[in-house]
C-alpha positions as CSV (number, residue, x, y, z in Angstrom):
1,X,-17.5,-7.9,-56.4
2,X,-17.5,-11.4,-57.8
3,X,-20.5,-13.0,-56.0
4,X,-19.4,-16.7,-56.3
5,X,-16.1,-15.8,-54.6
6,X,-17.9,-14.1,-51.7
7,X,-20.3,-17.0,-51.2
8,X,-17.5,-19.5,-51.2
9,X,-15.6,-17.4,-48.7
10,X,-18.6,-17.1,-46.4
11,X,-19.3,-20.8,-46.5
12,X,-15.7,-21.7,-45.8
13,X,-15.6,-19.1,-42.9
14,X,-18.8,-20.5,-41.3
15,X,-17.7,-24.1,-41.7
16,X,-14.3,-23.4,-40.1
17,X,-15.9,-21.5,-37.2
18,X,-18.4,-24.3,-36.5
19,X,-15.6,-26.9,-36.7
20,X,-13.2,-25.0,-34.5
21,X,-14.0,-26.5,-31.1
22,X,-14.1,-30.1,-32.4
23,X,-10.8,-29.7,-34.2
24,X,-9.1,-28.3,-31.0
25,X,-10.5,-31.2,-28.9
26,X,-9.2,-33.8,-31.4
27,X,-5.7,-32.4,-31.7
28,X,-5.3,-31.8,-27.9
29,X,-5.1,-35.6,-27.3
30,X,-1.5,-35.5,-28.6
31,X,-0.6,-32.3,-26.9
32,X,-1.3,-30.2,-30.0
33,X,-3.8,-27.4,-30.2
34,X,-5.2,-25.6,-33.2
35,X,-6.4,-22.0,-33.2
36,X,-8.5,-20.3,-35.9
37,X,-9.0,-16.6,-36.5
38,X,-10.7,-14.9,-39.4
39,X,-12.3,-11.6,-40.5
40,X,-14.5,-10.8,-43.5
41,X,-15.7,-7.3,-44.3
42,X,-18.4,-7.0,-47.0
43,X,-18.2,-3.3,-47.9
44,X,-19.3,-0.5,-50.3
45,X,-16.5,2.0,-50.8
46,X,-16.6,5.3,-52.7
47,X,-13.9,7.9,-53.1
48,X,-14.7,11.5,-54.2
49,X,-12.5,13.5,-56.5
50,X,-11.4,13.4,-60.1
51,X,-9.6,10.2,-59.4
52,X,-12.5,8.7,-57.4
53,X,-14.1,5.3,-57.8
54,X,-16.6,3.0,-56.1
55,X,-16.8,-0.7,-55.4
56,X,-18.8,-3.3,-53.7
57,X,-16.5,-6.1,-52.5
58,X,-14.9,-7.9,-49.6
59,X,-11.7,-7.5,-47.5
60,X,-11.0,-10.8,-45.8
61,X,-8.3,-13.0,-44.2
62,X,-8.2,-16.3,-42.4
63,X,-5.4,-17.5,-40.0
64,X,-4.7,-21.0,-38.8
65,X,-2.1,-21.8,-36.1
66,X,-1.2,-25.2,-34.7
67,X,1.2,-25.6,-31.8
68,X,2.5,-28.6,-29.9
69,X,5.4,-30.0,-28.0
70,X,8.6,-30.9,-29.9
71,X,12.4,-31.0,-29.4
72,X,12.1,-29.8,-25.8
73,X,10.1,-26.8,-26.8
74,X,7.0,-25.7,-28.7
75,X,6.7,-26.2,-32.4
76,X,4.2,-24.1,-34.4
77,X,2.7,-24.2,-37.9
78,X,1.2,-21.0,-39.3
79,X,-1.0,-20.3,-42.3
80,X,-2.7,-17.1,-43.3
81,X,-4.6,-16.5,-46.5
82,X,-7.2,-14.3,-48.3
83,X,-9.7,-14.6,-51.1
84,X,-9.4,-10.9,-52.0
85,X,-8.3,-11.7,-55.6
86,X,-11.8,-13.1,-56.0
87,X,-13.8,-10.7,-53.8
88,X,-12.0,-7.4,-54.8
89,X,-10.5,-8.4,-58.1
90,X,-6.9,-7.8,-59.3
91,X,-7.5,-4.0,-59.1
92,X,-8.1,-4.1,-55.4
93,X,-10.3,-1.6,-53.5
94,X,-10.5,2.2,-54.0
95,X,-8.2,4.2,-51.7
96,X,-7.0,7.6,-52.6
97,X,-3.2,8.3,-52.6
98,X,-2.2,4.6,-52.0
99,X,0.9,3.5,-53.9
100,X,0.2,2.5,-57.5
101,X,0.7,-1.1,-58.6
102,X,0.4,-3.3,-61.8
103,X,-2.6,-5.5,-62.5
104,X,-3.5,-7.1,-65.8
105,X,-0.7,-5.2,-67.5
106,X,-2.0,-1.8,-66.4
107,X,-0.9,0.7,-63.8
108,X,-3.6,1.0,-61.1
109,X,-3.7,4.2,-59.1
110,X,-5.6,5.3,-56.0
111,X,-6.5,1.7,-55.2
112,X,-5.0,-0.7,-52.6
113,X,-3.9,-4.0,-54.1
114,X,-5.7,-7.2,-53.0
115,X,-4.0,-9.4,-50.5
116,X,-2.3,-12.5,-52.0
117,X,-3.8,-15.9,-51.7
118,X,-1.2,-16.9,-49.1
119,X,0.3,-14.3,-46.8
120,X,2.0,-16.7,-44.4
121,X,3.2,-20.3,-44.7
122,X,5.7,-20.8,-41.8
123,X,7.0,-22.9,-39.0
124,X,8.3,-21.8,-35.6
125,X,10.1,-23.2,-32.6
126,X,10.2,-21.7,-29.1
127,X,12.2,-23.0,-26.1
128,X,12.7,-21.8,-22.6
129,X,16.4,-22.2,-21.7
130,X,16.3,-20.8,-18.2
131,X,14.1,-18.8,-15.8
132,X,15.2,-15.6,-17.6
133,X,16.0,-16.6,-21.2
134,X,13.9,-18.1,-24.0
135,X,14.8,-18.4,-27.7
136,X,12.7,-18.6,-30.9
137,X,13.3,-19.7,-34.5
138,X,11.0,-18.9,-37.5
139,X,11.3,-20.2,-41.0
140,X,8.8,-19.2,-43.7
141,X,8.2,-19.9,-47.4
142,X,6.0,-16.8,-47.1
143,X,6.2,-14.8,-43.9
144,X,7.0,-11.7,-42.0
145,X,10.6,-10.6,-41.1
146,X,11.2,-8.5,-38.0
147,X,11.2,-5.2,-39.9
148,X,9.0,-2.4,-38.7
149,X,6.1,-2.6,-36.3
150,X,3.9,-5.8,-36.4
151,X,2.0,-5.6,-39.6
152,X,-1.3,-3.7,-39.4
153,X,-3.3,-6.9,-39.9
154,X,-2.1,-8.1,-36.5
155,X,-2.1,-4.8,-34.5
156,X,-4.7,-4.6,-31.8
157,X,-5.2,-1.0,-32.7
158,X,-6.5,-1.9,-36.2
159,X,-8.4,-5.1,-35.9
160,X,-11.8,-3.5,-36.6
161,X,-10.4,-1.2,-39.4
162,X,-10.6,-2.7,-43.0
163,X,-8.3,0.1,-44.5
164,X,-4.6,-0.3,-45.3
165,X,-2.5,2.5,-43.9
166,X,-1.0,4.9,-46.5
167,X,2.4,4.5,-44.8
168,X,2.3,0.7,-45.3
169,X,5.1,0.8,-47.9
170,X,7.4,2.7,-45.5
171,X,6.6,0.7,-42.5
172,X,5.5,-3.0,-42.8
173,X,5.2,-3.9,-46.5
174,X,7.6,-6.9,-46.1
175,X,5.0,-8.9,-44.1
176,X,4.5,-11.4,-47.0
177,X,8.1,-11.9,-48.1
178,X,8.9,-15.0,-50.1
179,X,11.5,-16.5,-47.9
180,X,12.3,-15.6,-44.2
181,X,14.6,-16.9,-41.5
182,X,14.4,-15.3,-38.0
183,X,16.0,-15.8,-34.6
184,X,15.0,-14.2,-31.3
185,X,16.0,-14.1,-27.7
186,X,13.7,-13.0,-24.8
187,X,14.5,-11.9,-21.3
188,X,12.0,-10.4,-18.8
189,X,11.0,-7.1,-20.4
190,X,13.2,-7.3,-23.5
191,X,13.1,-9.1,-26.8
192,X,15.8,-9.0,-29.5
193,X,15.2,-10.4,-33.0
194,X,17.1,-10.8,-36.3
195,X,15.9,-11.8,-39.8
196,X,17.4,-12.6,-43.2
197,X,14.8,-12.5,-45.9
198,X,14.0,-12.2,-49.7
199,X,12.5,-8.9,-50.6
200,X,11.6,-9.7,-54.2
201,X,7.9,-9.5,-55.2
202,X,6.1,-10.4,-58.5
203,X,5.4,-7.6,-60.9
204,X,1.7,-8.5,-61.0
205,X,-0.7,-9.5,-58.2
206,X,-1.8,-13.1,-58.1
207,X,1.1,-15.6,-57.9
208,X,0.8,-17.9,-54.9
209,X,4.6,-18.5,-54.8
210,X,7.3,-16.3,-56.3
211,X,11.0,-17.1,-56.1
212,X,12.5,-15.6,-59.3
213,X,16.0,-14.7,-58.3
214,X,15.2,-15.3,-54.6
215,X,18.1,-14.8,-52.2
216,X,18.1,-14.1,-48.4
217,X,20.1,-10.9,-49.0
218,X,17.9,-8.5,-47.0
219,X,18.4,-8.2,-43.3
220,X,16.5,-6.7,-40.3
221,X,16.6,-6.4,-36.6
222,X,14.2,-5.3,-33.9
223,X,14.3,-4.7,-30.2
224,X,11.1,-4.6,-28.1
225,X,10.9,-3.4,-24.5
226,X,7.9,-4.1,-22.3
227,X,6.9,-0.8,-20.6
228,X,4.0,-2.1,-18.4
229,X,0.2,-1.5,-18.5
230,X,0.0,-3.1,-22.0
231,X,2.6,-0.8,-23.5
232,X,5.7,-1.9,-25.5
233,X,8.4,0.2,-27.2
234,X,10.2,-1.0,-30.3
235,X,13.1,0.1,-32.5
236,X,13.9,-1.5,-35.9
237,X,16.4,-1.3,-38.7
238,X,16.7,-3.1,-42.0
239,X,18.7,-3.2,-45.2
240,X,17.1,-4.2,-48.5
241,X,19.0,-4.5,-51.8
242,X,17.7,-3.1,-55.1
243,X,14.8,-5.1,-56.4
244,X,12.3,-5.1,-59.3
245,X,8.7,-6.3,-59.4
246,X,5.7,-5.2,-57.4
247,X,7.8,-3.5,-54.7
248,X,10.6,-2.2,-56.9
249,X,13.1,0.0,-55.2
250,X,16.8,0.9,-55.1
251,X,18.9,-0.4,-52.4
252,X,17.7,1.2,-49.2
253,X,17.9,1.3,-45.4
254,X,14.7,1.4,-43.3
255,X,14.4,2.6,-39.7
256,X,11.5,2.7,-37.4
257,X,10.5,3.4,-33.8
258,X,7.2,3.3,-32.0
259,X,5.0,2.6,-29.0
260,X,2.2,0.0,-29.0
261,X,-0.5,-0.6,-26.4
262,X,-2.4,-3.9,-26.6
263,X,-5.1,-3.6,-23.8
264,X,-8.8,-3.1,-23.4
265,X,-10.7,-1.0,-23.9
266,X,-8.1,1.2,-25.7
267,X,-5.4,-0.2,-28.0
268,X,-3.0,2.3,-29.6
269,X,-0.1,2.4,-32.0
270,X,2.3,5.3,-32.6
271,X,4.9,4.6,-35.4
272,X,7.6,6.6,-37.1
273,X,9.3,4.9,-40.1
274,X,11.5,6.0,-43.0
275,X,13.1,4.6,-46.1
276,X,16.5,6.0,-47.0
277,X,17.6,4.9,-50.5
278,X,21.4,4.5,-50.8
279,X,22.8,7.6,-52.5
280,X,19.6,9.6,-52.1
281,X,19.6,13.2,-50.6
282,X,17.7,11.9,-47.6
283,X,15.1,9.6,-46.2
284,X,11.3,9.6,-46.9
285,X,9.4,9.9,-43.7
286,X,6.1,8.6,-42.3
287,X,4.2,9.0,-39.1
288,X,1.1,7.0,-37.9
289,X,-1.1,7.2,-34.9
290,X,-4.0,4.8,-34.7
291,X,-6.3,3.6,-32.0
292,X,-9.3,1.4,-31.3
293,X,-11.8,1.4,-28.4
294,X,-13.7,-1.8,-27.9
295,X,-16.8,-1.9,-25.7
296,X,-18.1,-4.8,-23.6
297,X,-20.4,-5.8,-26.4
298,X,-17.4,-5.7,-28.9
299,X,-18.6,-2.6,-30.7
300,X,-15.6,-0.7,-31.8
301,X,-14.6,3.0,-32.4
302,X,-11.4,3.5,-34.3
303,X,-9.2,6.3,-35.8
304,X,-6.1,6.7,-37.8
305,X,-4.0,9.9,-38.5
306,X,-1.0,9.7,-40.9
307,X,1.7,11.8,-42.5
308,X,3.4,10.2,-45.5
309,X,5.9,11.3,-48.0
310,X,4.8,9.8,-51.3
311,X,7.0,9.7,-54.4
312,X,5.6,11.0,-57.7
313,X,6.3,7.5,-59.2
314,X,4.0,5.9,-56.5
315,X,1.2,8.3,-57.7
316,X,1.9,7.6,-61.4
317,X,2.6,11.3,-61.9
318,X,6.3,11.1,-62.9
319,X,7.6,14.3,-64.5
320,X,4.5,16.5,-63.7
321,X,5.2,17.2,-60.0
322,X,8.0,17.3,-57.5
323,X,9.6,14.0,-56.8
324,X,8.4,13.9,-53.2
325,X,4.9,14.9,-52.0
326,X,3.7,15.5,-48.5
327,X,0.3,13.9,-47.7
328,X,-1.8,13.9,-44.5
329,X,-4.7,11.6,-43.9
330,X,-7.4,11.4,-41.1
331,X,-9.8,8.6,-40.7
332,X,-12.5,7.8,-38.1
333,X,-14.9,4.9,-38.0
334,X,-17.4,3.0,-35.9
335,X,-18.7,-0.6,-36.0
336,X,-21.7,-1.7,-34.0
337,X,-21.9,-5.3,-32.7
338,X,-25.2,-6.7,-33.8
339,X,-24.9,-10.4,-32.9
340,X,-22.3,-12.8,-31.3
341,X,-22.0,-16.5,-30.6
342,X,-19.1,-17.6,-28.5
343,X,-16.0,-15.8,-29.9
344,X,-17.7,-15.0,-33.2
345,X,-19.1,-11.5,-33.6
346,X,-21.0,-9.7,-36.4
347,X,-20.8,-5.9,-36.8
348,X,-22.2,-3.2,-39.0
349,X,-20.0,-0.2,-39.5
350,X,-18.9,2.8,-41.5
351,X,-15.9,5.1,-41.8
352,X,-14.8,8.3,-43.5
353,X,-11.3,9.3,-44.6
354,X,-10.2,12.9,-45.4
355,X,-6.8,13.5,-47.1
356,X,-4.9,16.7,-47.4
357,X,-2.8,17.3,-50.5
358,X,-0.5,20.1,-51.6
359,X,-0.9,22.7,-54.4
360,X,0.8,20.5,-56.9
361,X,-1.6,17.6,-56.4
362,X,-4.8,19.7,-56.3
363,X,-5.2,19.7,-60.1
364,X,-5.0,15.9,-60.3
365,X,-7.5,15.3,-57.4
366,X,-9.8,18.3,-58.0
367,X,-9.7,19.5,-54.4
368,X,-7.3,20.1,-51.5
369,X,-9.2,17.6,-49.3
370,X,-10.1,14.5,-51.4
371,X,-12.1,12.0,-49.3
372,X,-13.7,8.6,-49.2
373,X,-16.4,6.8,-47.3
374,X,-17.4,3.2,-46.7
375,X,-20.2,1.2,-45.1
376,X,-19.7,-2.5,-44.3
377,X,-20.8,-5.6,-42.5
378,X,-18.2,-7.6,-40.6
379,X,-17.9,-11.1,-39.3
380,X,-14.9,-11.8,-37.0
381,X,-13.7,-14.9,-35.1
382,X,-12.5,-15.0,-32.4
């Protein structure tokens, strides 16, 4: 961990929290309101196997949203960022079996890449046209198209969990696309959305903006049905042309379905998603079930169970194993609320993750059940 980066992040986080109520009061005079949310985990992570590693660092994110009246509806401005390139470094955090990536000219394996400096820089417009119909528009220099479930960063079932799902690259890895246009229509109980976006990513982690060859030639759609008692059901489809860079892939289709529950005390997500490259023998599948229980004092118990089909290339083992590998992963964690002030809460937590690999992967990981642990302190607002 780079200590100056963590100190700067903590100072910025504290100052923003303290200024939150004053800022909202000032802006509300013109009908506008500002909302702030942020999370910082300061963690020690260790993975155990022949590809294991350890690290002391910080996973973090800050979100700012401003909304106000305009053009007969509601205009919104949205910014989301992270200091993980400072607090984790370009190699990110240890995580067994996560997809490999490039950093500082090297292939990094069994780590999760750090979040970019900016994950969202977008504007939105919502308008109610009638008692039963509302429309929305979304335009982003960096933002999330309507492909897959809501990104894990925003799912109620994962707010206390600092770990990126292994199925991220099959489900919601487009969440920080460099160029997005979306349109949505809402009726009671039903929402339909469409996106055109640019799926190209830089080869290395670090650039704030990346528009080399950018074109809005990827497309996606999503339908969401409200099922009552906090549940919603979604179905999604997208097409992404062949790209190079950090998320290099052949032209492919992506499908997904799932059920989400956003309610207290239990929030749940059940997701199936698959990538089907054009001309391939068949799709690569992923399944995810995750949940979070939050107590009255904001202590949290969470779990995640996954099945992922990982390519040999994603594991940087090309030519030595079969092209597709089946992986299972089970995680459980708990964070205890130690202090709170208003909407800000501090927690102390830990989690353990146990993975299951096949016979072909055992020689590379030294065991059939490689695992990792982490302990952390967390500061969250609101």
